[in-house]
N, C-alpha and C positions, 0 to 999 in steps of 0.2 A: 173354678168358673163361677163368677159372681158379677153382679151389676156394679159398675163404678164409673166415676166421672173422670174425664181427661180435660182439665182446664187449659186454656191457651196461656202461653208464657207471659204475654203482656196484659192479660185480662182474665182474672180468675172467675169472673162472672159469665164468661163465654166458654161453653164446654161442649165436648163431644160425649156421647153416651156409649159405653162399651159393656160387653158381657165377656169377661175374660179378655182374650185378644181380639174379639170380634167387634168391629165397629158397627153400631146400629144407626140406621138411617130412618128418618120419618117420612112415610109415604104421603105425598100431597096430591091434591086434585090434578088430574092430567087430562087434557083434551085429547081427542082422537088425532093421532099423527099418522100420516102415510109412512109406510116402511122406509121409503127413501129419505124421509126427513129425520128418522131416528139415527141413522148412520151419518158419519162425515164431519159436519161442522163442529167446532169446539163448543158452540152454544146452540141450544134448541131454538127453533122459530117460535113466534108467539110471545105473549106477555108473560112475565114471571107471575107466580102465584104467592099468596101470603103464607108465611110460615109462622106458627104461634111462638110466643114466649112462654116460659114456665114460671109460675108463681107458686113457690113452695116455702113452707116454714120448717119442714123436717129434714134433717141431714140423712135420715134413713130412706134410701131410694125405694125400698120395698113398700113404703107408705104411699107412694104415688105412682109407682110403675108396677104393673101386674102382668104375669105371664099369660099368654093366650093358650087356651086348651087346644090340643091337637095341632099346634103350630110350633114346632121346635125352634128355639132361638128367637121367637117373636113375642112382643110385649105390647101393652097399651098404657098410655098415661091416664090417670084417673083424677079428675077435678084439679088438674094442674095447668093445662094448656089455656092460654088466653090468646085469641078468643075461642079456641077449640082444642080438644085433645087429639092425639095422633097415635097411629099404629107404628111401632118400631120393629124393624126387621133387619137382618144382616145386609149391609151395603152391597155385598157381592151378589145378592139375589135380586136386586133392583135393576131393571133394564127397560129403557124406553119410557120411563115415568119421571115425573118431577119429584124431587125429594129435598130434604134438608139434613145437613150433617152437624151443624153447630147451632147451639141454643143459648139464648140469654136467660139467666136465672135471676129472679127477683123475689124479695119478700113482699108482703102485701103493702107495706109502707113504701118501699122503693117503687113498686108498680104504680101506686097512686101518684107519686111524684113524677114518674115518667109520663103518665097519662096527662097530668096537668101541663107538663112541658109540651107534649105533643099538641094538645088543644090550643095552647098559646101560639105555637108555630103555625098551626093551620089558620088561626085567626089572622095572624100577621100576614101570611101568604095570601089569604083571601082579600085582605085590604089592599095589598100591593097589586094583585091581579085586577081588582076593580079600577084602580087608578090607571093601570096600563090599558085596560079596555076602553077607557074614555079617550085615549090617545091613538088607539090602534087603527091602522089603515088596512093591514093584512098581516097574517101570521101563518107559519107552518107548524103543524103538529108533528114534530120529529118522530120518526119511527112508525107513524101511522101510514099504512099503505095508501089509503084513500086520499089523505091530505097531501102526502108526498107526490103521488101521481097527479093530483089536481094542481099542484104547483110545478109540474113538469120537471121532476127530478131527473137530472143527468149526472153521470158519475163515471169515474175510472179509478179502480183500486180503492173503493170506499166500502165501508161496512157499518153495520148498526148493531146495537145491543141495548142492554138495560143496566142501570146502576141505581140502587136505592129506589126502585120503582119508576125511575124516569128513563125514557129512551134517549139514546145518543146516536149521532152519526159522525164518523171521522173518515179521513182519507190518509193513505200511507204511501211512502216512496214515490214522490212526485205525482201522486194521484190527486184527484179533486172531486168535488161534488157541487152542484148548483141547483138553485130553485128560481122560478119566475114569481115575482111578487108584485102586487098592485101598488101603484104610487099615485100621488096627486100631481098633476102637471104644473101647478102654479103655487105650491106651498113648500116651505122648508121642511125637510124630513130627516128622521133619525133611523138608522138601522140598529136594532138591539139583538145581541146574541147572548145566550146563557152558557156557562161553562162550569166544570167541576173544579173546585178550588184546591184539590189535592193532586191534580194531574201535574206532571213534572216535565220540564225540558221541551216544551212544544212552542215552536215559533213558525207562524204561517201567515200568508197574505189573504186579504179579503178584497174582492174585486166586485165592482158594479159595472155591468156591460163591458167587461174586460179592462176597466180602468181601476187600478189599485187605489183603494181609499184608506187602507190601514194595514199595518203589520201587527199582529197580536202575539204577545208572549203569555203563555199559560205555564206558570212555574210556581206551584204552591202559593197561589195568590190569596186564597182564603181556605186554610186547611179544614177539612171536614164539612164544608158547606158549598153550596152553589153560589155563583155570582154572575151578575149581568154587566155587560159593557155596551155603551152606546157610542155609535159612530155617526158623525154628521155626514150626510150624503151631499156632495156638492150640487148646487142648484142646476148646474149645466148638465148633469147626468139624468135629471128627471124632467127638465123643462119640456113641455109639449108631449110627454109620454104618459101612458096609462099603466105601463108595467116595465120592470127592469129585471135583469138576470143577476142574481147574487151568487158569487162563486167563492168557495174556500179552497185554496191551493196549498198543497203540502210541498215542502222542499224535497230534494232528491233523497235525503237520508233522514227525513222526519215525518211528523204527523200533523195534519190539519184537523183541529177539533180536540176532543169530541164536543160537538155542539148539541146542547140539550134543549134549546129553544131559539126561535128566529122570528123576528117581527119587524115590520115597518111602522114607525110611530110618527105622529105629528110632534113638532118641537114643543117643549113646554111653554 
């Protein structure tokens, strides 16, 4: 019985922590959940929480993982977690709490490089959002209950969840979901939707007031990244209107979405 790492077959820097045959999970911040919300669905309600990465220079796990007194099989990381250290305990003892099982390992140099890349991505995204804001007429914050309700979400066989910190919504098996969005009655407009570029084999229709304006294929369009698609809304569908209903329709044996963002924009 000793501490050891279990690296992933395709990425030795992504590891599970184990003590003998026991898988150790990191206990994360958990909001209060009603008992009925703990059981049932394959994913919990609410937003995901941040899990730290580990920045270590020593191959000796005992240098940065210490046992907790009076808590058998429980440990704590010491000056290794970024941005915070975590308590590790047997996975089988965790119930009704948020947790992490897999951890990224970095050296100080690698962590610095990752932080620089992250800041560059954030700056690029902030600039992109600023340009979109200048063109925005209306937008839906996907997965946000207040925003979705405010845009009159209707759905059949749809579901939502999170991936890489972003919320998505999709519909399955001939299901659909729709939102009401504001439009300008006398201006050419664009509908923009965001997707995950590693999703595969998804072909679905997009309708405005029950008129199909596009069929979208999402099939590894941009591996490992999100991407936006702009659809021109025919002028006849918005002329004289202040709002329209945008609908994503799944085929009988397929999926519509996941949609990670939705907005009505002025043409460039």
